[in-house]
C-alpha positions in Angstrom: 38.1 38.2 -2.5 38.1 36.0 -5.6 35.0 35.9 -7.7 36.1 33.3 -10.3 33.6 30.6 -9.4 30.4 30.4 -7.5 30.9 29.9 -3.8 29.1 27.7 -1.3 26.8 29.4 1.2 29.3 28.7 4.0 32.3 30.0 2.1 30.4 33.1 1.1 29.6 34.1 4.7 33.2 33.3 5.8 34.5 35.6 3.1 31.8 38.3 3.6 32.9 38.5 7.2 36.6 38.4 6.5 37.2 42.2 6.7 38.7 42.0 3.2 35.8 43.4 1.1 36.6 46.3 -1.2 34.2 48.4 -3.3 35.6 51.1 -5.5 34.8 53.0 -8.7 34.6 50.8 -11.7 35.7 52.9 -14.7 37.5 51.3 -17.7 41.1 52.6 -18.2 40.7 54.8 -15.1 43.3 57.6 -14.8 41.9 59.5 -11.8 43.9 59.1 -8.6 42.6 56.8 -5.9 40.6 58.7 -3.2 40.1 57.9 0.4 38.3 54.8 1.7 35.4 54.6 4.1 35.2 51.8 6.7 32.2 49.5 6.2 30.7 48.0 9.4 28.4 45.1 9.9 25.2 46.6 11.3 24.7 43.7 13.7 27.9 43.7 15.6 29.8 46.7 14.3 32.7 44.5 13.0 34.6 45.8 10.0 33.6 44.0 6.8 35.6 46.0 4.4 36.3 49.4 2.8 34.4 51.6 0.3 36.1 54.2 -1.9 35.0 57.7 -1.2 34.9 59.1 -4.8 35.0 62.8 -5.5 34.0 65.1 -8.3 37.0 64.2 -10.4 36.1 60.5 -10.4 32.5 61.3 -11.2 33.6 63.5 -14.1 35.7 60.7 -15.5 32.9 58.1 -15.2 30.5 60.4 -17.0 33.0 61.1 -19.7 33.5 57.4 -20.4 29.8 56.8 -20.2 29.1 59.5 -22.8 31.9 58.3 -25.1 30.6 54.8 -24.9 27.1 55.9 -25.6 28.1 57.9 -28.7 30.3 55.1 -30.0 27.2 52.9 -30.3 28.9 49.8 -28.9 25.9 49.3 -26.7 23.3 52.0 -27.7 23.4 50.9 -31.4 23.0 47.2 -30.8 19.7 45.8 -31.9 17.3 45.4 -28.9 17.4 41.6 -29.4 21.2 41.6 -29.0 20.9 43.6 -25.8 18.3 41.1 -24.6 20.7 38.2 -25.1 23.4 39.9 -23.0 21.0 40.9 -20.2 19.6 37.4 -19.9 23.1 36.1 -19.6 23.7 38.6 -16.8 20.6 37.4 -15.0 21.8 33.8 -15.3 25.2 34.8 -13.8 23.4 36.4 -10.9 21.5 33.2 -10.3 24.8 31.3 -10.2 26.2 33.7 -7.6 23.0 34.3 -5.6 24.4 33.0 -2.3 27.3 35.3 -2.6 25.2 38.4 -3.4 22.7 37.5 -0.6 25.5 37.3 1.9 26.9 40.6 0.8 23.6 42.4 1.3 23.0 40.5 4.6 26.3 41.7 6.2 26.2 45.1 4.5 22.6 46.1 5.4 21.8 43.9 8.4 18.9 42.4 6.3 17.9 38.8 7.3 19.6 36.3 4.9 16.4 34.5 4.2 14.9 37.7 2.9 18.0 38.5 0.8 17.7 35.1 -0.8 13.9 34.7 -1.2 13.1 38.4 -2.0 16.0 40.8 -2.9 18.3 38.7 -5.0 15.4 36.8 -6.6 13.8 40.1 -7.5 17.0 41.4 -9.0 17.3 38.3 -11.2 13.7 38.4 -12.3 13.9 42.2 -13.0 17.0 42.0 -15.1 15.7 39.0 -17.1 12.3 40.7 -17.5 13.7 44.0 -18.9 16.1 42.0 -21.1 13.1 40.2 -22.6 11.2 43.5 -22.9 14.0 45.3 -24.8 12.6 44.4 -28.2 9.0 44.9 -27.2 8.9 48.7 -27.2 7.6 50.3 -30.4 7.2 53.8 -31.8 4.3 54.9 -33.9 3.3 56.1 -37.4 1.2 59.2 -37.3 -2.0 59.5 -39.4 -0.8 61.8 -42.2 -1.9 62.6 -45.7 -0.4 60.6 -48.6 2.1 63.4 -49.1 3.9 62.9 -45.8 5.1 60.2 -43.4 5.3 60.9 -39.7 7.3 58.6 -37.4 7.3 58.9 -33.7 10.3 57.0 -32.4 11.8 56.2 -29.0 15.6 56.6 -28.6 17.8 56.0 -25.6 18.2 59.3 -23.7 21.9 59.1 -23.3 23.7 58.9 -19.9 21.7 57.9 -16.8 22.7 58.5 -13.2 21.2 56.0 -10.8 21.4 56.9 -7.1 20.4 54.1 -4.9 19.1 53.7 -1.3 20.6 51.4 1.4 17.4 49.5 2.4 17.0 47.3 -0.8 20.3 47.8 -2.5 20.2 44.9 -5.0 16.5 45.1 -5.8 16.6 48.9 -6.5 19.8 48.5 -8.4 17.9 46.2 -10.8 14.8 48.4 -11.0 16.8 51.4 -12.3 19.7 49.9 -14.1 17.9 47.1 -16.0 15.4 49.3 -18.0 18.0 52.0 -18.6 20.4 49.5 -20.1 17.7 47.6 -22.0 16.8 50.9 -23.7 20.4 51.4 -24.8 21.7 54.0 -22.4 25.0 54.2 -20.5 24.5 54.2 -16.8 26.6 55.5 -13.9 25.5 53.9 -10.6 26.0 55.4 -7.2 25.0 53.0 -4.3 24.5 54.3 -0.8 27.8 54.6 1.0 26.5 52.1 3.7 25.7 49.4 1.1 28.1 49.3 -1.8 29.4 45.7 -2.0 26.4 44.2 -3.7 26.4 46.9 -6.4 30.1 46.4 -7.0 29.6 42.7 -7.5 26.5 43.2 -9.8 28.5 45.5 -12.0 31.3 43.0 -12.3 28.9 40.3 -13.3 27.3 42.6 -15.9 30.7 43.1 -17.5 31.4 39.4 -17.4 28.1 38.8 -19.2 29.1 41.1 -22.0 27.7 44.6 -21.1 30.5 47.0 -22.1 32.4 48.4 -19.1 31.7 51.9 -20.4 28.0 51.3 -20.6 27.7 50.4 -16.9 30.0 52.2 -14.4 30.1 52.4 -10.7 31.1 55.3 -8.4 31.0 54.9 -4.6 31.0 57.3 -1.7 29.2 59.9 0.3 26.2 61.8 -1.0 27.7 65.3 -1.0 31.0 64.1 -2.5 29.6 61.7 -5.1 25.8 62.0 -5.4 25.8 65.8 -5.6 28.3 65.9 -8.6 26.0 63.4 -10.4 23.0 65.7 -9.8 24.9 68.8 -11.0 26.7 67.2 -14.0 25.8 68.8 -17.3 26.4 65.7 -19.3 24.0 63.4 -17.5 20.6 63.4 -19.1 18.4 61.9 -16.3 18.9 61.0 -12.7 16.7 58.3 -11.1 16.9 58.6 -7.3 15.4 56.5 -4.5 15.8 57.8 -0.9 14.5 60.4 1.5 12.2 63.3 0.4 14.7 65.7 1.8 17.5 64.5 -0.5 15.0 64.3 -3.4 14.5 68.0 -3.1 18.2 68.6 -3.5 18.2 66.7 -6.8 15.5 69.0 -8.1 17.7 71.9 -7.2 20.7 70.3 -8.8 18.8 69.9 -12.0 17.7 73.6 -12.0 21.3 74.6 -11.3 22.7 72.6 -14.2 21.3 71.3 -17.5 17.7 70.8 -16.5 18.2 67.1 -16.6 15.1 64.9 -16.0 14.7 63.8 -12.3 12.8 60.7 -11.3 12.1 60.6 -7.5 10.9 57.7 -5.4 11.0 59.1 -1.9 9.4 58.5 1.5 6.1 57.2 2.6 3.7 56.9 5.5 1.5 54.2 4.1 -1.9 53.3 5.6 -3.4 49.8 6.1 -7.1 50.1 6.3 -9.0 47.2 8.0 -12.7 47.3 7.4 -15.1 45.3 9.6 -16.2 43.2 6.6 -12.7 41.9 6.1 -11.9 38.2 5.7 -11.1 36.4 9.0 -8.4 37.9 11.1 -6.4 34.7 10.9 -6.2 35.1 7.1 -4.9 38.7 7.2 -2.8 39.0 10.3 0.5 37.9 8.6 -0.1 40.4 5.8 -0.6 43.2 8.3 2.5 42.3 10.3 4.6 42.0 7.1 3.4 45.5 6.0 4.5 46.9 9.3 7.7 45.1 10.2 9.1 43.5 7.0 12.8 44.6 6.6 12.7 46.0 10.1 10.3 48.7 8.9 13.2 50.2 6.8 10.9 50.3 3.8 9.4 53.3 1.9 6.1 51.5 1.4 6.0 50.2 5.0 2.4 50.0 6.3 3.3 52.0 9.3 -0.3 53.4 10.0 -2.9 50.8 10.9 -6.3 52.4 10.4 -8.7 49.8 11.8 -12.5 49.8 12.4 -13.3 50.1 16.1 -15.4 47.0 16.2 -12.5 44.7 15.3 -9.5 46.4 16.7 -9.2 44.4 19.9 -9.5 41.1 18.0 -6.9 42.1 15.4 -4.5 43.4 18.1 -4.7 40.1 20.0 -4.0 38.1 16.9 -1.0 40.3 16.0 0.5 40.2 19.5 0.0 36.4 19.6 2.0 36.1 16.4 4.8 38.5 17.1 6.8 36.2 19.3 7.5 34.2 16.1 9.3 37.2 14.7 12.7 36.4 16.0 15.1 39.3 16.4 18.9 38.8 16.1 21.8 38.1 13.9 20.6 38.4 10.3 22.9 35.7 9.1 20.7 33.2 11.0 18.1 31.7 8.7 15.5 31.7 11.6 15.7 35.5 12.2 12.9 37.8 11.0 14.3 41.1 12.2 17.9 42.3 12.1 19.5 45.5 13.4 19.0 49.1 12.3 21.4 50.0 9.5 23.7 52.3 11.6 23.9 54.0 15.0 22.5 57.3 13.8 19.5 55.7 12.4 19.0 53.5 15.5 19.0 56.7 17.7 16.5 58.3 15.4 14.1 55.4 15.6 14.5 55.2 19.4 13.9 59.0 19.7 10.6 58.6 17.8 9.5 55.9 20.2 10.2 58.1 23.2 8.5 61.0 21.5 5.4 58.9 20.9 5.2 58.1 24.5 5.6 61.7 25.5 2.8 62.8 23.1 0.4 60.3 24.7 0.4 57.3 22.4 -0.3 54.1 24.2 2.7 51.6 23.9 1.1 48.1 23.8 4.0 46.0 22.5 7.8 46.3 22.3 9.5 49.6 22.4 12.9 48.5 23.6 16.3 47.9 22.1 17.6 44.4 22.7 21.0 43.5 24.1 22.1 41.6 20.9 25.2 42.3 18.9 26.1 46.0 19.1 22.6 46.8 20.5 20.9 48.2 17.4 18.1 45.7 17.3 14.7 47.1 18.1 11.7 45.0 19.1 8.6 45.2 16.9 6.8 48.1 18.5 3.1 48.9 18.5 1.4 52.1 19.7 -2.4 52.4 20.1 -4.6 55.5 20.4 -2.5 57.4 17.9 -4.2 60.6 16.7 -3.5 62.6 13.5 -1.9 65.4 15.5 0.9 63.1 16.8 4.3 63.0 15.2 4.0 59.2 14.9 1.0 59.6 12.6 2.7 62.1 10.4 6.4 61.4 10.1 8.2 58.5 8.5 10.0 56.5 11.2 11.8 53.9 8.9 11.9 51.4 11.7 9.7 48.6 13.2 7.1 51.0 14.7 3.4 50.7 14.0 0.8 53.4 14.8 -2.9 52.4 15.4 -5.8 54.7 14.8 -9.5 53.7 14.7 -12.4 54.8 12.6 -16.2 54.5 12.4 -17.1 55.1 8.8 -15.6 54.4 5.3 -15.4 58.2 4.7 -13.5 58.7 7.9 -11.1 55.8 7.0 -10.4 57.4 3.6 -9.8 60.8 5.2 -7.4 59.4 7.7 -5.5 57.5 5.0 -5.1 60.6 2.9 -4.1 62.8 5.8 -0.4 62.7 5.0 2.1 64.5 2.8 3.1 61.2 1.3 1.4 59.0 -1.3 3.5 55.9 -2.0 1.4 52.9 -1.1 -1.7 51.7 0.8 -3.4 48.4 1.7 -7.1 47.8 2.0 -8.7 44.8 3.7 -12.4 44.1 2.9 -14.5 41.2 1.4 -16.8 43.7 -0.3 -15.6 44.1 -3.9 -17.5 47.3 -4.4 -15.9 48.8 -1.4 -12.5 47.7 -2.6 -13.1 49.6 -5.8 -14.4 52.7 -4.1 -11.7 53.0 -1.6 -8.8 52.1 -4.0 -10.0 54.9 -6.2 -10.2 57.4 -3.4 -6.8 56.6 -1.9 -4.1 59.0 -3.1 -1.2 56.6 -3.5 0.9 55.1 -6.3 0.2 51.5 -5.3 -2.9 50.2 -3.5 -3.0 46.5 -2.5 -6.2 44.8 -1.7 -6.4 42.1 1.0 -2.6 41.8 1.0 0.6 43.8 1.4 2.3 44.1 -2.0 4.3 46.4 -4.3 3.3 44.4 -7.3 5.8 42.6 -9.5 8.1 43.5 -12.4 5.2 44.1 -14.7 3.5 46.8 -12.5 4.9 50.4 -12.2 6.0 51.5 -8.7 6.1 55.2 -7.8 4.5 57.7 -5.6 2.2 60.7 -5.4 2.7 64.0 -3.5 6.0 64.1 -1.5 6.6 60.4 -2.2 8.0 61.3 -5.6 7.2 61.9 -9.3 8.8 62.1 -12.7 8.5 58.4 -13.5 8.2 54.9 -12.1 10.4 52.0 -11.3 9.2 48.6 -12.8 6.7 47.9 -15.5 7.0 48.9 -19.2 6.3 52.4 -17.9 9.9 52.6 -16.5 11.2 52.7 -20.1 9.6 56.2 -20.6 12.0 57.9 -18.3 15.1 56.4 -20.1 14.0 57.2 -23.7 13.5 60.4 -25.6 10.6 60.8 -28.0 11.4 62.1 -31.5 9.2 63.0 -34.4 10.6 62.3 -37.9 8.6 63.9 -40.7 9.1 62.8 -44.3 7.8 64.6 -47.4 7.1 62.2 -50.3 
């Protein structure tokens, strides 16, 4: 593909489906030998869309060495924050110019509906990079209260080399959440996208270099977790790893840190987020779209997916009727169709996992009231929006993250029971509350053990609000907000004697 000029939407899709896409390590003056390539498939129809380099430990070592050399050189780390701001804002502007191209890459790579890629993911990436660029010169240290004989400075310095290990479900958005604050703080960053979704990250890094970010300050390595992600976790010259993905893999990064240089680890892992619907909520018609978005947005392949609907017994039937009446509008099919709401599962193994959870829910006695089937579209990995009623806390569907379009419904009688049900999980990433009583909203928001609680909506906030989890959903820092800078800077005390 040629990337010299912005492309029309039609040309973008033609090229994105041309089987000629290549994503490989981006390391300036690379000397390591080229490794093997993985075949990338379009999740909707299993057609080949291109090839992704399967990097190894040697390539990771070379990328980290270049990142460290660039950091120590000061070509990026020693720039004034306002200079870094200017470059990052130019980068955001370039992404805006190429937004159709980037949206098409995510669409064919992930199976994500194109309208979501355009309206949400790529827009989020643009806004996040611009926001952190603007924030680069808004972070201050402190002067400590000393006697007149001393001067104490508390300063914030870039931590050094950052490893960013990305998930496949929101590849461009999470790329920006991690890379933008790390770069704005002055670090060098080595990015590893998920092997299933590397093309968008490849292009974003190219645009960053075009904008003026030094090639050695932002590098890309691609490939499998064990061959590429593990060497990042174990590398003794990486200062912090920020990881988004499963709780299982997050545990490995903690082990890698212990086995290497005790690098800082930032984890954003799984979730089993509750939606609590109180009887004093606003009208069902006002909230039904929010409830459905929480459950089925991005095919349920979302860490903060509101996959447990905890609803008061008195309004359950009315809410379920409104949801079922609306769901036929959620068209399932080819994600490149602007009218489609739900695309396919990311890959065959994940499709089989979600379908096995549906069958297990039936076997455990949950009541299937909507969906539950795979549809004969494309390669057959599209799953209907699926709703199970009468789900109890003992059932697997209540406890385990499905990462698919499957909603579990449980009822409650009292506020205390609703809170107990919501907190009855190993996860603590997000939650939603629906009530018109502001005092109840305050009480319940405080009682819920989650990193983000949205009231009368489904939301993860915006660039200004930190996003991270409690319990097994992660710890060590947050994506987004000024708080994200904390994980990419080190705090130093400088003590002067007069």
